C-alpha positions as CSV (number, residue, x, y, z in Angstrom):
1,M,-42.4,6.3,16.4
2,R,-39.3,6.4,18.6
3,R,-38.3,2.9,17.4
4,S,-38.5,3.7,13.7
5,V,-36.3,6.8,14.2
6,S,-33.8,4.6,16.0
7,T,-34.0,2.1,13.2
8,V,-33.5,4.7,10.5
9,F,-30.5,6.2,12.4
10,T,-28.9,2.7,12.8
11,L,-29.4,2.1,9.0
12,L,-27.8,5.4,8.1
13,L,-24.9,4.7,10.4
14,A,-24.5,1.3,8.8
15,W,-24.7,2.9,5.4
16,G,-22.0,5.4,6.3
17,L,-19.7,2.6,7.4
18,V,-20.3,0.6,4.2
19,L,-19.3,3.6,2.2
20,L,-16.2,4.2,4.1
21,T,-15.0,0.6,4.2
22,P,-14.2,0.1,0.5
23,G,-11.8,3.1,0.4
24,A,-9.9,1.8,3.4
25,A,-9.8,-1.7,2.1
26,L,-8.5,-0.7,-1.3
27,A,-5.7,1.5,-0.1
28,H,-2.3,-0.2,-0.8
29,D,1.0,0.9,0.7
30,V,3.3,2.6,-1.8
31,L,7.0,3.4,-2.0
32,E,7.3,7.1,-1.2
33,K,11.0,7.8,-1.1
34,T,14.4,6.1,-1.6
35,T,17.8,7.0,-0.2
36,P,19.8,7.5,-2.5
37,A,17.0,8.9,-4.7
38,N,16.2,7.2,-8.0
39,G,18.4,8.4,-11.0
40,T,20.7,10.5,-8.8
41,T,24.5,10.6,-8.5
42,V,25.9,10.5,-5.0
43,A,29.4,11.6,-4.2
44,Q,30.0,8.8,-1.6
45,L,28.2,5.5,-1.6
46,P,26.2,5.3,1.7
47,Q,26.5,2.4,4.0
48,E,22.9,1.6,3.6
49,V,20.0,1.9,1.2
50,I,16.7,3.1,2.7
51,L,13.2,2.7,1.2
52,T,10.4,4.6,2.8
53,F,6.8,3.4,2.4
54,S,3.5,5.0,3.1
55,D,2.9,2.5,6.0
56,T,5.0,0.0,7.9
57,P,5.5,-3.2,5.8
58,I,5.3,-6.6,7.4
59,E,8.4,-8.8,7.5
60,V,7.1,-11.6,5.5
61,G,8.8,-11.8,2.1
62,T,11.0,-8.7,2.5
63,Q,13.9,-8.8,0.1
64,I,16.3,-6.2,-1.2
65,I,19.0,-6.9,-3.8
66,V,21.6,-4.1,-4.3
67,T,23.5,-4.8,-7.5
68,S,26.8,-3.0,-8.1
69,P,29.4,-3.4,-10.9
70,S,30.8,-6.3,-8.9
71,G,27.5,-8.0,-8.1
72,N,25.1,-8.1,-5.1
73,V,26.5,-6.0,-2.2
74,A,23.6,-6.3,0.2
75,N,25.0,-7.1,3.6
76,G,22.6,-9.4,5.6
77,A,18.8,-9.2,5.7
78,P,17.0,-5.9,5.4
79,T,15.5,-4.5,8.6
80,I,12.2,-2.8,9.0
81,D,12.0,0.4,11.2
82,G,8.5,1.8,11.0
83,P,7.8,2.7,7.4
84,Q,11.5,2.4,6.4
85,V,13.2,-0.7,5.1
86,V,16.9,-0.5,5.5
87,Q,19.5,-2.6,3.6
88,Q,23.1,-2.5,4.8
89,L,25.8,-2.6,2.2
90,L,29.1,-4.6,2.2
91,P,32.2,-2.5,3.1
92,Q,33.9,-3.5,-0.1
93,A,31.1,-2.1,-2.3
94,P,32.7,-0.3,-5.3
95,A,31.9,2.9,-7.0
96,G,29.7,2.8,-10.1
97,D,26.1,2.3,-11.2
98,Y,23.7,0.6,-8.8
99,T,20.3,-1.1,-9.3
100,V,18.1,-1.8,-6.3
101,T,15.4,-4.4,-6.6
102,Y,13.0,-4.7,-3.8
103,R,10.0,-6.8,-2.6
104,V,8.1,-6.1,0.6
105,T,4.6,-7.0,1.8
106,S,2.2,-4.2,2.7
107,Q,0.0,-4.2,5.8
108,D,-2.9,-5.5,3.7
109,G,-0.9,-8.5,2.5
110,H,-0.2,-7.3,-1.0
111,P,3.3,-7.5,-2.4
112,I,5.1,-4.3,-3.4
113,S,8.0,-4.7,-5.7
114,G,10.1,-2.6,-8.0
115,T,13.5,-1.4,-9.1
116,F,15.4,1.9,-8.9
117,G,18.9,3.0,-9.7
118,F,21.6,5.5,-8.8
119,H,25.3,6.2,-9.4
120,A,28.0,6.4,-6.7
121,T,31.2,8.4,-7.6
122,V,33.2,7.0,-4.6
123,G,32.6,3.4,-3.3
124,L,32.8,2.2,0.3
125,D,36.0,0.5,-0.7
126,G,37.5,3.9,-1.8
127,S,37.3,3.2,-5.5
128,T,36.1,5.9,-7.9
129,A,33.9,6.0,-11.0
130,T,32.9,8.7,-13.4
131,P,29.2,9.1,-14.1
132,A,28.5,7.2,-17.3
133,A,25.8,8.1,-19.8
134,T,23.7,5.4,-18.3
135,V,19.9,5.4,-18.2
136,H,18.9,4.4,-14.7
137,A,16.0,2.1,-14.1
138,P,12.8,4.0,-13.7
139,L,11.2,3.8,-10.2
140,E,8.4,1.4,-10.8
141,D,6.1,-0.9,-8.9
142,S,5.3,-4.3,-10.0
143,A,2.5,-5.2,-12.3
144,E,0.6,-6.6,-9.4
145,T,0.6,-3.3,-7.5
146,A,0.0,-1.2,-10.6
147,S,-3.0,-3.3,-11.7
148,A,-4.5,-3.2,-8.2
149,D,-4.1,0.6,-8.1
150,E,-5.5,1.1,-11.6
151,S,-8.5,-1.3,-11.2
152,R,-11.7,0.6,-11.2
153,F,-13.9,-2.5,-11.2
154,V,-13.6,-3.4,-7.5
155,P,-14.7,0.0,-6.1
156,I,-17.7,0.1,-8.5
157,L,-18.7,-3.4,-7.7
158,L,-18.4,-2.8,-3.9
159,T,-20.4,0.4,-4.2
160,T,-23.1,-1.3,-6.3
161,V,-23.4,-4.2,-3.8
162,A,-23.6,-1.7,-0.9
163,V,-26.4,0.3,-2.6
164,I,-28.3,-2.9,-3.2
165,L,-27.8,-4.1,0.4
166,F,-28.9,-0.7,1.7
167,G,-32.0,-0.8,-0.4
168,I,-32.9,-4.2,1.0
169,L,-32.3,-3.0,4.5
170,I,-34.5,0.0,4.0
171,G,-37.2,-2.2,2.5
172,L,-37.0,-4.6,5.4
173,A,-37.2,-1.7,7.9
174,V,-40.2,-0.3,6.2
175,R,-41.9,-3.7,6.1
176,V,-41.2,-4.4,9.8
177,A,-42.4,-0.9,10.8
178,A,-45.6,-1.4,8.7
179,R,-46.3,-4.8,10.4
180,R,-45.8,-3.3,13.8
181,R,-48.1,-0.4,13.0
182,G,-50.7,-2.9,11.8
183,R,-50.5,-4.9,15.0
184,T,-50.7,-1.8,17.1
185,D,-53.7,-0.5,15.2
186,N,-55.4,-4.0,15.5
187,S,-54.7,-4.2,19.2
188,D,-56.3,-0.8,19.9
189,N,-59.6,-1.9,18.3
190,P,-61.5,-4.4,20.5
């Protein structure tokens, strides 16, 4: 009896782990914040653009392109500092509309990419620009990330497989317990 209680407890523990695993496996990192913020006007162009993610991205494939009225003003490679990815800007970066295009790799190996925009009234080079009636790029993730987040098939499939496996395990446990009981009953009778 003690063995069957132990077996049931072990199976329930395994079942709990199976239920928790799909949620953790399906969680992708996301862009939480940008500095400067998307669609904003900043009085002075900062010396760096900062992207903050929900978890620390890995360095593989990290790329940030900061496009100004005069072209790409990214200065060197981006650096990763915890959940933040920092891209320095060239000191001659002018005032005007900026578009930031990024691509990083999340902890689970999935690419995260997108675009956002902002306006700088005064550039690092001292130039000035008036805010134009420009529509900034919407903050968006790539189709790969969006499709992975919107997919409902994978969690349903994983849950179905987990339920089937759990049923098989319970069936096997009952069968093993019945055989053991049968052997014990037969060994008691001479």
